[in-house]
N, C-alpha and C positions, 0 to 999 in steps of 0.2 A: 059536285062539288061547280059541275055546268048551271047548275040554276040558282046557286049564290050568286056567281059569278055572272050569268044574267039577268040575277032580281036589280047588282050593281050599276050597271050599265042601263039599266030600262025597255030588253030584248029576251026575245022566247031563245033559249040556247038550248035547252029539255031533247031541241028535237035535232038536237049537230052527235052527230060520233066523235066520240074519242079513237082520235086516230094517229096511233105513235109504231112504229114499226124500229128498228131497228137501226140504221141508217140514218133517222130523223136523231133520236140515242146517242148516238157518234158524232154527227155535226154539230147539235148541242152543244155536248160537250167540248166541242175543241172551241166553239167561238164562245162558251159562258170564260174559258180559259185564259184563248186569246184574251177576250177582254177586260180581266179583271189581274191578269200581268200589265196591262196598256193602263189600268189604272193604277194600280200597286207602282207603277214606274213613274207615270206621273205624283201622284202625287210625293215620290219619295224624290223627284227633282223635284219639285214645288218646296218642301221640308228643307233639303239640301244649300238651295238660295235666300229660305230665309236667313241659317245660321251664318 
């Protein structure tokens, strides 16, 4: 995955390690859930304004 991403940005990412901790997973899930909730609320607010 890192090699394909490196090709897209024209960088050598193969030497970089993939560091994923339990705390990082939890923070990522919370951040993703909050951002998805805000995006859904914003879309619903815009949709309800149009009617």
